[in-house]
N, C-alpha and C positions, 0 to 999 in steps of 0.2 A: 512903841516909843523907841527912838534911836538912843543908843547908850550915851551919846555925847550930850543929850539933853538932861542926863541925870546930874545931880549935884556932887556926886562922888565918883571917882575913878575906880578901876578894878582894885587898886592897892589901897583905897580908902582915903586918899588925899583929895582936896578940892581941885577942880580943874576949870579951865576957862577955854573959850573958843580960841583957836589958833589958826594960823594960815593953812594948817594941814587938815582943817575940819572938812572941807569939801572933798579932799582926797579920801579921807576916812569914811565919809558918807557914801562915796562910790563903792568902796570895798565892802561896806555893810549893807548895800542894796540887796544882797542875796538873802537877807533875813537872818543874819547871824547875830546872836546875842553875845554879850561880853562877859557874862557871869559863868564861872566854873560850875556853880551848883545847878544851872539851868541846862536843859538839853538844847544844844546849839542848833542842830538841824533835826527836827522831830521826824521820825519815820512814820509816814502816814499810812493809812490802811490801803490795802491793795484793792483797787476797784475792778480790776480784771478778774473774772471768775475762773479760777483754775481748780476749783474744788472737785470737779468731775474728772480731772486728769490725774492719772496715777503713773503714767510713763510717757516718754517721748523718744522718738527715733532721731538720732543724730549721726553725723559723719565725723570721724576722727582721722586726722591726717598726720603722717610723718613728714619730715622736712624734705624728703626726696619725692614727695607727691603721692605716695601710696596712701590709701585710705580704707577704712572699714566702716560699714554701716551697723550701728548697734542701737538696741533699745535700752534706754536708761530709765530705770524704775525709781520711784520715790524712795528716798532714804539712802541711796547708793552714794557712798563717799568717794571723793576723788582718788584717794589711795587705793581703794578696792577696785575702782574702775581701771586704774593704771595696771593693776595685776592682771585683770582680764585682757586688757589691750596688749600686754606683752605676750600673752599666749596667742592672741589673734594674729599679731604681726610676726610671731616667732622671734621675739627679741630676747636678749639675755636678761634674765631676771635681776633687777637691781632696785634699791630704794631711791635711786636718784631720778626715776621717771616722774614727770610732772605734766599735768594738763594745763595748757595755756589757752585762754580765751582771747581770741584775736579779732579786732575790728579793722579789717583791711582798708576799707574806704576812709576811716577816720585815722588810720595809721597809728593805732595804739593797741596795747595788749596787756594782759595781766595773768599771773600764774595763780592757779587755784591752790589753796592750802590743802593739806592732806585730809583734814576733817570736814571740809566744806562739802555739802551735798550738791551734786551736779544738777539734779532735777530742780531743786528749789532755786538754785542760782539762775538756771535758764528761764524759769517761768516767772521770776520776780519782775514786777512792773517797772522798777527803777532802772533796769538795764538800759544802756544806750540803744537807741534805734539805729540800726545799721543795715545797709543793703548787702554787705559782704561780711557776714559773721562766720568765723571758723574756729574749730577746736584743734589745736596742735598737740601732739604727744612729743615731748622733748625732755632731754636730760638736764637736770639742774644740779651740778656737782656741789655748789655751796649753799644748798637749801637750808641746812642746819649747821654749817661750819662755824657760825658765829658762837655756837655753844662750845665747840672744841677749841677754837683759836680766836678768842675775843679781841686779842691785840691786833689782828688783821682787819677787823671790821669796826673797831672803835678807836680812831685816832684820839689821843688824849687831849689834843687841842680842841676837839669838838664835844668833849664830855664834861659836864659840870658835876664834880664830885664834892664840892664844898659843903653841900647839904648833908653829906653822909658823916655821921658821928665817928665812924671808925676809919675815916680817911681825911685827916687834916690837910690843909693847903700845902704844907711842906713835906708831904709823904713822898716816898721814892716812886719811881716808875713801876717797879715790881709790885709794890703795895697797891698802887692804883689799879693795876691789871687784876690783881687778886680780888679787890673789892668789886670790880666789874663782873668778874667770873662768878663770885658768890651771889651777886644780884641776879644774874641770869639763871643760875641753877637753884637758888634757895630763897631769894628775896621776894617780898610781896610787891615791890616796886621795881621798875626797870631803870637803867641809866638814863639820865637827862641829857639830851643832845641839843646843842645850840650852835648856830653859826649864821653868817650872812648868806643869803640866797637871792638870786634873781627871781622875780615874781611877775606873773602876768595872768589876767583873767579877762572876761568879757567887758569889764568896766574900765580897763586900762588899754590905751592904744599902743603902749610900748612897754618893754621890760624895765622894771625898777628894782633896785636893790634894797632889801629889808633885812633886819635881824630877826631870825625865827628861833623858836624854842619849843621842844616837845617835853612835856611833863605830864605824867599819868596818861590820860587819854586826850589831852588837849594840845592843839597846835596854836601857839600865840605868836605875835609879831610886834615889833616896835613901830609905833605910829609914824615916826620921823624917818624918811628914807635915808639909808646910808649911815644911820647912827644907832648905837647900842645904848638904849636908855630904859632902865628897868621901870621907871615911873610912867613911861609911855607905852608899856606892853599891853596889848589887847588880844583877847582870845579870838581866833579866826574859825577854827573847825573842831568839832568833836569827831575824832578819828574813828570812833566805833561805828559811826554812820557814814563812812566814806570808803571808797574802793581805790586801790592804788594801781595806777597804770604806768607803763613805760612806753616810749615810742618804739615802733617796730624798727628793728635794726636796718640801717641804711636809709631811713626816712628822715627828712629834715622838717622840723616844725618852726623854723625861724628863731630858735633860741640862740642866746649869746655864746653858748658852748655846746659840745656834743653830749653833755652829761645831764640830761633833763629827765623829769618825771612829772606826773600830774595826779591830782586827786579829783574824784567825782563824788560829790555829796549825793546820798540816796534821797530821791524825791520822786514825786509822780511825774514831774516834767521830763519828758524823754527828748533831750536835746543836748548839744555839745556846748551850749553857751555858758553852762555852769562848770565847765572844766577849769580847774585852777592849776596853772603850770608853774613849775619851779625848776631852777637851773643851778647846778653846782659848778665849782671851779675845776674839780678833778673827779676821776672815776672812783677813787677811794672815798671821797666825800659823799658821792651818791650812794655807794654801797652802805655807808654808815647810816645815811638818812633812810634808805629803804628798809634796813633792819629795824631801825627805831620806829618807823611807821607801822611795820608789821607787828612789833611787840606792843605798840600803843593800841592797835586795833584788836588784836587777839589775846594779848596778855599771856597768862599761864597756859592757855590752850596750845601754843606753839611748843612749850616745854613738854606737855603731855604727848604731842605728836612726835617729838624727838625721842622721848622715852619709849613710845610704842614702836618707833622705827628700829631702835636698838634691840628691842625684844624680838623683832622679826628677823634679825640677822641669822639666827640659828637655822630657821626654816628655809631661808634663802640659800645659805651656804650648803645645806644638805639636800637641796633639790636634785633631781636626777641629772640635770644639765651640769651642775657644778661637780657632782660626784664623778660623772663621766669624764670630765676634763682633768680633774685634779686627783683622782684616786690613786694614781701611780706615783705621785710626787710628794706625798706627805705634807700638803699645805692646806690651810684654810684661808679663803679669801674673804676679807671684810669689805663689802661694797661701799661703805661710807668712809672709813678711815684708811683703807687699803693697807692695813697691817697684816702681816703674815706670821703664822706660828709654825715653826719647823721643829721636828724632832728627828733624831737619828734612829733608823730602823735597820734590823738585820733580817734579810729575807733568804738566807742560805738554808734555813730549815723549812719544813712544810708550812709551818705557821710562823709569821714574822713576830718579832718582839722588839720593844723599845730598848735601845742601848743606853745605859745610864753610867757605865764605868768608862772613864776616859781611856784606860789601857785597852779595854775591849774595843772601843771606838776606833783607835788607831790600827788595831789588828784587822778589823773588818774593812777599813778603808784601804789598807795595803792589799788584802786579798781581792777586793773588788777592782782595784787598779790593775793588778796582775791579770785577772780574768779578762778585763776589758781590752788590755793590750793583746792578749792571745786571740781573742775573738776578732780584733781589728786586723791582725796579721793574717788570719785564716781568710777573712773576707777579701783582703787585698790580693791574696794568692790566687783566688778563683774568680775574682771580678776585676774589671777595669777600674782605674782611679775614680773615686767618688766625686761627683759633681753636684752642686746645689740643685735640688729638684723639689717641685711642689706637688707632684702628682699624688704621692701617698705620704708626704712628709708631715712632721709635727705642726708647722705653721697653719695649715689649712684647718686644723681642729680648734684653733684659738680664735676667740671673738675679737682680738685686737689686730688680726692680720687681714690684709686686703691685697689680693694678688694683682689686680688690674688697675690700681689707683695711680693717677699721675700726681706729680708734685703740685700742680695747680689746684687739682681737686682737693688734695689733702690740706693745702693751705686755706682754701675756701671753707672747708668744713671745720677745721680747728679754730679759725678766726672767731667763730661764734662763741668759743669758750676761752678767749684770749685773757680773761681776767682770772683764770684758774690755772695756777702753775702745776705742771705734771700731767696734764691731759695728753695722751699719746696714742699712736698707732704705728704699726710696722707694715711696710708695703714693699713691693718689688721695685727695683731701680730700672727705669726705662733707659737711662743713658748707658748703664753698665749691666747688660743682661746677665743673670745668674747671681747678682748681688742684691742686697736688701738695704732699705733705708728706714731709720727710726725718725719719725716726725713727732715733735712734741712742742708744748707751749711753756715758755718761761718769760717772765717779766713783760707780759702782753705782746710777745713776739713769737713767730713761728720759727722753729729750728729744724733743720733736716740734716741728720748725721748718718753718713754711710756706714753700713755694717760690712766689714771686710772678711771674706773667707780666707783662711790660710791653712796650711798643712802642718800638723804637729805629729811627728813620728808616724807617718802614713795614715793619719787620722784627720778628717776635715774638721776644722774648728771655725768659730766666728769671734770677732773682736771689734771693739770700738776705739781702743787706745793703742793701736799699733802692735798688739801682741802681748802687752803687759798682763792683760787679763783675758783668758781664752775660755770659750764655752763650746761644748759639743753640739749644741743646737740652739735655736733662737729662744726656745722656752726657758732654758737655763739663763740665757743672757737677760731676758726680760725680768725673770724672777730676781736676779742679782741686783739689777738697777731699781727694782721696786723696794729693796731693802737698803741699798747703799747708793751714795752719790757717785762714787767712782770718778770718772772723768766728766760727768754731766753736772750742770749747775743746779739741777733739781732731781729729786727722786721721781720715778714713774708712778704717779699716784692713782690716776683714773684712766682706764682704757676707753677709747672712743668707740661707740657702738653705732654703726651705720650699715644698712643693707641696701645696696643700690637696686634699682628696678631690674627685674629679670626680663631679658628679651623673649618675646613670645615666639614659640616654635612655629614655623610655617606649616607643620603637620598637626 
């Protein structure tokens, strides 16, 4: 029975047929119920027999085209598979790696959550049938950033906090942000998101604007296009039974703006006719809706994933690769928040110790400065003037440095992460050989700042601000701007990891 034939609406008040009945009938043709207490799209039994399968062989690709063939066993989670793939591809270990399921012929993709089982997802019968299905290994820097910086993902104009007892309508902005943060970390319910969105599915020939709202696990919408009417709200989808897809970057799906996403209800029917497309007015609005959809679908499971990710930081930071890079610099690198912990060390004795006294710290600094100048003068006396070199220099040991990358390639690669401020890499300057360039993302734009070499008392130094702040090598420079803004508009928060294809030797 269609819910318009009932004598009561969702809110319990009498309803009558209106001129929007035919339009609503079309929207409800997909078998969607209007009651919260009913499963809107039931998950039917899987008719395809996969009981005899315990593993499947799949190809996993990097965005530069390299790939590895791996056997995925039953029960293997996406996060564990990412750890294996970083070893296979010889990538820097990080919690930001994500597996993306991509349907290239349908021009859509979705990121697997850390807890999802890859084998179960692959063999499920409700997956879209596709002639070109591929799994991409990609970094997602803001996978869990909404737990750390909710104000960046929850614009207050899109969040309905009036239902919260501890957040009255006249609350300050800070109070509202604190309420959102408490809901994300401690609450049983998640923030309610609502706004106007453009909508299109197989029943509509064009995009139409409706008012949508996510509360608990339900996505509802206002029956009358272009109007926010609480009495006309109808439930559309149970998000627990839907998958969230994004258009592949650079692909156009005919949407009114470039900020679209779609939902695929799980059913036995393997077709694209039940894809439901939505379109936001801004990228910030789409980020908010994607986070709200993920939380509505997985709930507290995302919170558990985030907690597990934080617990893995110690093991990642103390891996041989990180120890080899940072053991001489007294730093610990946090791959999620990019915070660094620095302590003063005195290595003049056989075994170093932490310097806690400020007087001793100044004395140690003075002695090291004097020794460094003496060593520099000796080197200058027996060697020609120092020139920037990469053959055995510090940059080649760092994962953020790329010796042969052009400005165009750097821009192309960083553009994929244009929504994340502080993603960076350091490369050689092609226009000025012997110099370096810092390429980074800020405010959805790519910036390229030249790093100038200069001589300071017969010692080669590097600077970004014309000599106001000087560093003895690029590593010191990068570490400084990871902790301080300095002359940059953003801190260097995430280094970009990319390994180009190696040219095959003719021998």
